[in-house]
C-alpha angles and dihedrals in degrees: 000000000000130000091245093048090052098048111008089238126119094202143349134209117232116221125181122252102193086033089073087080090054090105090068094062105112103188116084097207092047092050091051093049093043093051092049092046093048093048092048091048092049091049096046097040099043126353100051089049098051125020090206088070107075122195127225111200130229113225128208095238094180087071109043096187089052089047089054091051092046093049090052092047093046093049099040105031102027098033094232114166099216145330138256126220127195114248091206112063143156093229098106091228136072128238093261089073113112090238087079095052094099089059094049089047092053093046089051092047092049090043093228123139125238117217123203118208129191126228154114108060101218111140098014098099096253095116093104093063113110098209134049094234093061093055093038091055092059106028096074101049097038096050090045091049090053093053096041092048091050095047092046099046095036090058102245092141092050093049092045107030094168094050110123117210138171127199102208138208097358102114120219098290091102094060096083090054092057 
């Protein structure tokens, strides 16, 4: 029985679940080691075994030079087709900040997309909710709106016109704001 016969899909892209909280890691060295370990695990456990399973790398965003190196390694050595960044972070700055320009430049040069994914909701004022679904409903679109707004108004798309991005799992509710 083939993968396609089972599902009707020719390939799938593997995104992390627990990795969505990667933006809350506060130690640079830990974030670098964790990203490398995750990307190696994803490659060895899945993508090198079956070309229909495509990896999407985690990047250590607390250390932009290390994120550039890891994106290059993930794309070139591990064959990953892109990367995902957490929309909710503890960095104190959004992705439109010029500090991230080396990463956008490398993604553009490698011609790999960068996805942005919401969650978790730390720091967004949802701590008073008494159920997961209430926070979950808002944490994805609001964190994505913050990053998209920053990247748009801080000129990322003008500086890097060939940069490919995806703002993931946020529905269409953000469209009227933009």
